[in-house]
N, C-alpha and C positions, 0 to 999 in steps of 0.2 A: 788223552787224545788231543793232539794239537789241531788248531783250526787256522784257516787262511786269514791272516791279518789284512791282506790286500782286499779280499772280498768284504771283510768286516768294515774296512775303511770306506769302501764304495757305498755300502748300505748306510753307514753313519752319515756320509755326505748327502745321500739322497733324502734322508730324514731330517736334516739339519734345520729346515724351516718350520718343522712341526713343533707344537707345544706338547708337553707331557710324554716325552720319549725317555725311557730309561734302559740301561743295559744290564744284563744279568748273565753270569756264567752258569750254564746248565747243559746237561746232556753231553758234557765234554766239549762244549763249544760256547758260542756267544749268542745270546737272544736279545732282540730289541723288543721291548714292551711299549706299546702305544696305548695310552689311556688305561694303563694297568693291565693290559691283555697281551699275551704272547702274539706277536705279529710276524716277524721275520727273524731269521737267525742264520748262523753259519755252523755247520757240522762238518768237520774235516775241510774239504775244499768245495763243498756244495752249499748252496743257498737253501735254507729251510723256509718254506713258504706256507703260511696258514691261509688257505684260500676258501675253505668251506666245502662240504661234501658235494654240493651241487656243481662245483667246478672241477672235481677230481678227474672225471673221464676225459674231458676236453684238454685239460692241462697235461695229462700223461701222454697225449698224442703229439705234444710239442717237442722239438729237439732238446735233448739233454735232460728231460724231465722223467722222474720215476716216482712211484708211490713211496711214501715214507713208511718204513717198517721198524717196529720196536718189539723186541722179545718175540719175533716171529709173527707178529700180528700187524696188519696194515693200520696205520693211524689215519682214519678217514678225515678228510678235510685238510690234510697236510701233504706236501710233496717236497721232494729234494730236486734241485736243479743244478746240474753240473756246468762246467765251463762252456760246453757246447751250446748251452741255452742262454748264456748271459754275455756272450762275446761283444756284441754291439751295445751302444747306449740305448737304442730302441728296444732290444730284447731285454736288457736289464730293467729298463723302466716299466716294461710290460708287467714283470713280476712284482715290482714295488707297487705299482698301481693296483694290481689284483689283490694283493695283501691288504693294502690300505682301504680298498673298497669293501672288503669283507670285515674289517676290524670293528665297525660299529655294530655289526650283527653278531659278532663273536661273544660268547659267554666268558666272563672273567672267572678264573678259578677261585674256589672258596679260600678265604684266608685261614691259615692254620692258627689255632690258638697256641699261644706260647705257654710253655710249662715253666712256672716259676719255682 
């Protein structure tokens, strides 16, 4: 699955002043890890935002936002935001800020043991 390089570049630029940001290809898209935790990403032409369950309901009421589904199940605490929700700098920055605000509260995934 291809993903929007333009949206990925916008996110990269928004995170450029932060320490400890890494990029990983996952879910067929690009994920930006902040302090070792999944924070923001791009899936197709949508922005994947990790915002925490407490923000799900209010977030999905915003233009261009919908719940993130994987395997037919809702991924609580994650939303996808389409172009309609990130057209302006202010709208785009809202999602960046919401993700970064949640990041310190997010649990890091467990490191997988490598098999030698």
